[in-house]
GUVOSE-20892 format. One line per 10 residues: number of its first residue (from 1); their letters; for each residue x, y, z of N, C-alpha, C, O. Coordinates in steps of 0.2 Angstrom, whole numbers, always signed. Atoms other than C-alpha are relative to their C-alpha. Layout:
N
NUM) a) X Y Z X Y Z X Y Z X Y Z ~ ... $
This chain:
150
1) mpdpqsvpld) -7 +1 +2 +397 +478 +531 +1 +9 +0 -2 +13 -1 ~ -2 -6 -1 +406 +494 +535 +2 +3 -6 +3 +0 -12 ~ -2 -3 +6 +411 +507 +523 +8 -1 -2 +12 +1 +2 ~ -7 +1 +2 +427 +502 +514 +5 +5 +1 +11 +4 +3 ~ -4 -6 +0 +434 +520 +515 +1 +0 +8 +6 +3 +11 ~ -1 -2 -8 +432 +519 +535 +4 -6 +3 +4 -7 +9 ~ -2 +5 -4 +440 +503 +538 +9 +1 +1 +12 +3 -4 ~ -8 -1 -1 +458 +504 +546 +4 -5 -2 +3 -11 -3 ~ -4 +5 +3 +472 +496 +539 +0 -7 +4 -1 -12 +1 ~ +0 +6 -2 +473 +483 +552 -6 -4 +1 -7 -9 +4 $
11) gqlcftiygt) +7 +3 +2 +455 +479 +547 +0 -3 -6 -5 -7 -7 ~ +0 +1 +6 +460 +476 +530 +5 -7 -1 +11 -7 +0 ~ -3 +6 +1 +465 +457 +525 +7 +1 -3 +12 -1 +0 ~ -5 +0 +4 +477 +462 +512 +6 +4 +4 +12 +2 +3 ~ -7 -2 -4 +488 +473 +524 +1 -5 +6 +7 -4 +9 ~ -3 +5 -6 +488 +459 +538 +4 -6 -4 +9 -8 -1 ~ -5 +4 +3 +494 +447 +525 +7 +2 -3 +12 -2 -3 ~ -6 -4 +1 +506 +459 +519 +5 +1 +5 +11 -1 +4 ~ -3 +1 -4 +513 +462 +535 +2 -7 +3 +7 -7 +7 ~ -2 +8 -2 +513 +443 +540 +5 -2 -4 +10 -5 -2 $
21) tlainrtykp) -5 +2 +5 +523 +441 +524 +6 +2 +2 +11 -2 +1 ~ -6 -4 -2 +536 +453 +530 +4 -2 +6 +10 -2 +7 ~ -3 +2 -6 +537 +446 +547 +2 -7 -2 +7 -9 +0 ~ -3 +7 +2 +539 +428 +541 +7 +1 -5 +12 -3 -3 ~ -6 -1 +4 +552 +434 +529 +6 +2 +4 +12 -1 +4 ~ -6 -2 -5 +562 +443 +543 +2 -6 +5 +7 -6 +9 ~ +1 +8 -5 +559 +425 +553 +5 -3 -4 +11 -5 -2 ~ -3 +5 +4 +567 +416 +539 +7 +2 -3 +12 -1 -4 ~ -7 -2 +3 +581 +427 +532 +7 -1 +4 +12 -2 +0 ~ -6 +3 -4 +594 +423 +546 +1 -7 -1 +7 -10 -2 $
31) lldalgltyp) -1 +7 +2 +591 +404 +543 +2 -1 -6 +7 -4 -7 ~ -2 +1 +6 +592 +405 +525 +6 +3 -1 +11 +0 -4 ~ -6 -1 +1 +606 +415 +526 +6 -5 +3 +11 -7 -1 ~ -5 +6 -2 +615 +402 +536 +1 -6 -4 +6 -10 -4 ~ -1 +6 +5 +611 +390 +522 +3 +3 -6 +4 -1 -10 ~ -2 -3 +7 +617 +403 +508 -7 -1 -5 -6 -1 -11 ~ +6 -1 +4 +600 +404 +501 -3 +6 +2 -4 +8 +8 ~ +5 -5 +0 +588 +419 +497 -6 -4 +0 -7 -10 -1 ~ +6 +4 +0 +569 +416 +500 +0 -4 -7 -1 -10 -7 ~ +4 +2 +7 +565 +415 +480 +5 -6 -1 +2 -11 -4 $
41) qylvlsalwe) -3 +7 +2 +579 +401 +478 -2 -5 +6 -3 -11 +4 ~ +4 +6 -4 +572 +392 +493 -6 -2 -3 -6 -8 -4 ~ +5 +2 +3 +556 +392 +484 +1 -5 -6 -2 -10 -7 ~ -2 +3 +6 +564 +386 +468 +1 -7 +2 +0 -12 -2 ~ +0 +7 -2 +571 +372 +479 -5 -5 +2 -4 -11 +0 ~ +6 +3 -1 +555 +368 +486 -4 -2 -5 -8 -7 -3 ~ +4 +3 +5 +546 +366 +471 +3 -5 -4 +0 -9 -7 ~ -2 +6 +2 +559 +354 +466 +1 -6 +4 +1 -11 +2 ~ +0 +5 -4 +559 +344 +481 -7 -3 +0 -7 -9 +0 ~ +6 +5 +1 +541 +341 +478 -1 -4 -7 -3 -9 -7 $
51) sdgltiggia) +1 +3 +6 +543 +337 +460 +8 +1 -4 +9 +7 -6 ~ -6 +0 +3 +561 +335 +453 -1 -1 -7 -5 -5 -9 ~ -1 +0 +8 +565 +338 +434 -6 +4 -3 -9 +2 -8 ~ +4 -4 +1 +553 +351 +433 +4 +5 -7 +10 +6 -6 ~ -3 -6 +4 +556 +364 +417 -1 +6 +3 -5 +7 +8 ~ +1 -6 -3 +559 +382 +420 -8 +2 -1 -10 +6 +4 ~ +8 -2 +0 +541 +385 +415 -3 -2 +4 -7 +1 +7 ~ +4 +3 -6 +534 +372 +427 +2 +2 +8 -2 +1 +12 ~ -2 -2 -7 +544 +380 +442 -4 +6 -1 -9 +7 +4 ~ +3 -6 +0 +537 +397 +436 -7 -1 +1 -10 +3 +5 $
61) erldlepsti) +7 +0 -1 +520 +390 +436 -2 -2 +6 -7 +0 +8 ~ +1 +2 -8 +521 +382 +453 -1 +6 +5 -5 +7 +9 ~ -1 -6 -4 +527 +398 +460 -3 +6 -2 -2 +12 +1 ~ +3 -6 +2 +516 +409 +450 +4 +7 -2 +2 +13 +0 ~ -5 -5 +2 +530 +419 +443 +2 -1 -7 +1 -6 -10 ~ -2 +1 +7 +537 +422 +425 +6 -3 +0 +11 -4 +4 ~ -6 +5 +2 +549 +411 +418 +7 +5 +2 +11 +3 +6 ~ -6 -4 +1 +562 +426 +415 +2 +1 +9 +8 +3 +9 ~ -2 -1 -6 +562 +428 +435 +4 -7 +3 +8 -6 +8 ~ -3 +6 -2 +566 +409 +437 +6 +0 -2 +11 +0 +2 $
71) tplvkrleqa) -8 +1 +5 +581 +408 +424 +5 +2 +6 +8 -3 +9 ~ -7 -3 -3 +593 +419 +435 -1 -4 +7 +4 -6 +9 ~ +0 +5 -6 +588 +409 +452 +3 -7 -2 +8 -9 +1 ~ -2 +6 +1 +590 +393 +444 +8 +1 -3 +11 -4 -2 ~ -7 -1 +3 +607 +399 +436 +4 +0 +7 +9 -4 +7 ~ -4 -2 -5 +614 +405 +453 +0 -7 +4 +5 -9 +7 ~ +0 +6 -4 +608 +388 +462 +4 -6 -4 +8 -10 -1 ~ -4 +4 +5 +616 +379 +447 +8 +1 +2 +11 -4 +2 ~ -6 -3 -3 +632 +388 +452 +1 -2 +7 +7 -5 +8 ~ -2 +2 -7 +632 +384 +470 -1 -8 -1 +0 -12 +4 $
81) gllarernpa) -1 +8 -1 +631 +366 +464 -7 -5 +4 -7 -10 +6 ~ +6 +4 -3 +613 +362 +471 -5 -2 -5 -10 -3 -4 ~ +5 +2 +5 +605 +358 +454 +3 +1 -8 +8 +5 -10 ~ -5 -1 +6 +609 +356 +436 -7 +1 -5 -12 -1 -4 ~ +5 -2 +6 +600 +362 +420 +2 -6 -7 +8 -7 -9 ~ -2 +3 +7 +598 +351 +404 -6 +1 -6 -12 +0 -4 ~ +5 -1 +5 +589 +354 +388 -3 -6 +0 +0 -11 +1 ~ +2 +6 +0 +576 +341 +386 +1 -3 -8 -1 +1 -12 ~ +1 +3 +7 +579 +329 +371 -5 +0 -4 -3 +1 -10 ~ +6 +0 +4 +562 +328 +365 -3 +6 -2 -8 +6 -6 $
91) derqvqvrla) +4 -6 +2 +559 +347 +365 +7 +4 +3 +8 +5 +9 ~ -5 -5 -3 +575 +358 +365 -1 +6 +2 +4 +10 +4 ~ +2 -5 -3 +566 +372 +369 -2 +1 +7 -2 +6 +10 ~ +3 +1 -7 +561 +366 +386 +9 -1 +3 +14 -3 +0 ~ -5 +0 -4 +575 +367 +400 -3 -4 +7 -7 -2 +11 ~ +2 +4 -7 +574 +353 +414 +4 +2 +6 +10 +4 +4 ~ -3 -2 -6 +579 +357 +431 +0 -7 +5 -5 -9 +7 ~ -2 +5 -5 +586 +343 +442 +4 +1 +6 +9 +4 +5 ~ -4 -1 -7 +592 +343 +460 +6 -4 -1 +6 -10 -2 ~ -6 +4 -2 +610 +338 +463 -1 -3 +6 -6 -3 +10 $
101) eagkalqsrt) +0 +4 -7 +615 +328 +477 +0 +5 +6 -4 +4 +11 ~ +0 -5 -4 +619 +344 +487 -7 +2 +2 -10 +3 +8 ~ +7 -1 +1 +602 +350 +482 -6 -4 +6 -9 -2 +10 ~ +5 +7 -4 +593 +334 +489 +1 +2 +6 -3 +3 +10 ~ -3 +0 -7 +603 +335 +505 -3 +7 +4 -6 +7 +9 ~ +1 -7 -3 +600 +354 +508 -9 -1 +4 -10 +3 +8 ~ +5 +0 -2 +581 +349 +511 +0 -2 +7 -4 +2 +10 ~ +0 +3 -6 +583 +341 +527 +2 +5 +5 -1 +5 +11 ~ -2 -6 -3 +592 +357 +534 -4 +6 +1 -2 +10 +5 ~ +3 -7 +1 +578 +368 +530 -7 -1 +5 -12 +3 +6 $
111) tcltetller) +5 +2 -3 +566 +360 +542 -1 +5 +7 -6 +6 +10 ~ +1 -5 -6 +571 +373 +555 -3 +7 -2 -4 +12 +2 ~ +4 -7 +2 +561 +386 +545 -7 +0 +3 -11 +4 +7 ~ +6 +2 -3 +546 +377 +549 +0 +0 +9 -4 +4 +12 ~ -1 +0 -8 +551 +374 +568 +1 +7 +3 -2 +8 +8 ~ -1 -5 -2 +555 +392 +570 -6 +4 -1 -8 +8 +4 ~ +7 -3 +1 +539 +398 +563 -6 -2 +4 -10 +2 +6 ~ +5 +3 -6 +529 +387 +574 +1 +3 +7 -3 +5 +10 ~ -2 -2 -5 +539 +391 +588 -2 +8 +3 -4 +9 +8 ~ +1 -7 -1 +538 +410 +587 -7 +2 -1 -9 +6 +3 $
121) sgltveeiid) +8 -2 +1 +519 +411 +581 -4 -1 +6 -9 +2 +7 ~ +5 +1 -5 +513 +403 +596 -6 -5 -3 -10 -5 +1 ~ +6 +3 +3 +501 +392 +584 +2 -7 +1 +8 -9 +2 ~ -2 +7 +0 +501 +374 +585 +0 -2 -7 +1 +2 -11 ~ -1 +2 +6 +503 +363 +570 -7 +1 -4 -8 +4 -9 ~ +5 +0 +4 +486 +361 +567 -5 +7 -1 -9 +7 -4 ~ +1 -5 +1 +482 +379 +569 +3 +4 -7 -1 +7 -11 ~ -2 -2 +7 +494 +383 +555 -1 -3 -6 +0 -1 -11 ~ +2 +2 +6 +488 +371 +544 -7 +3 -2 -8 +4 -8 ~ +7 -2 +1 +470 +377 +546 +1 +7 -3 -3 +9 -7 $
131) lnlrvqrvrd) -1 -8 +3 +476 +396 +543 +2 -1 -8 -1 +2 -12 ~ -3 +0 +6 +486 +391 +528 -6 -3 -5 -7 +0 -11 ~ +7 +1 +5 +470 +381 +521 -3 +5 -2 -5 +6 -8 ~ +5 -6 -1 +459 +397 +524 +3 +5 -5 +0 +6 -10 ~ -3 -5 +5 +471 +409 +515 +1 -3 -7 +1 +1 -12 ~ +0 +4 +7 +473 +397 +501 -7 +0 -4 -7 +1 -10 ~ +8 -1 +3 +454 +397 +498 -1 +7 -1 -5 +8 -6 ~ +0 -7 +2 +455 +416 +498 +4 +1 -7 +1 +3 -12 ~ -4 +0 +7 +469 +415 +485 -3 -3 -6 -4 +0 -11 ~ +4 +5 +6 +460 +402 +475 -6 +4 -3 -6 +4 -10 $
141) altaagagld) +5 -2 +1 +444 +411 +475 +1 +7 -4 -3 +8 -8 ~ -3 -6 +1 +453 +428 +471 +2 -2 -7 +0 +1 -12 ~ -2 +0 +7 +462 +421 +456 -4 -3 -5 -3 -2 -11 ~ +5 +3 +4 +447 +412 +449 -4 +6 -2 -6 +7 -8 ~ +4 -6 +2 +437 +428 +450 +3 +4 -6 +0 +5 -10 ~ -5 -4 +4 +451 +437 +441 +1 -4 -6 +3 +0 -10 ~ -2 +4 +6 +453 +424 +428 -1 +2 -7 +2 +3 -12 ~ +5 -3 +6 +440 +430 +417 +2 +7 -2 +0 +9 -8 ~ -2 -7 +1 +447 +448 +417 +6 +1 -3 +8 +7 -5 ~ -5 +0 +5 +462 +445 +408 +0 +2 -7 +5 +3 -11 $
């Protein structure tokens, strides 16, 4: 294994993933702008498209963010008519978030993100899926390894 101090930036996985994240966000931005969404708002909607009716805490957990980060995103999406917040009648401390019809309908308009990523990356669907699974394995291993350090 090479000396960590001699590994150039392009040889460091963290730098490659960071640069790839920036490139994907630059690719998505004009598409999301046309939909009236920011990337974090898109992530909140994506979590709800997977499982409508999550709590603020549930969305935060799914996105690995703090609830205090999710609340303003949800408020803006509610103002845009894409979702609604309501107190859980069984536990008033919890705020449940449900997609409005406009939020549900928006999902089909976001397929352009995946299509554009595939087209511009030059990868096949199978290659993207394999790459995603491999990066998830690294993320999960690092998360598990760091869990005991908190």
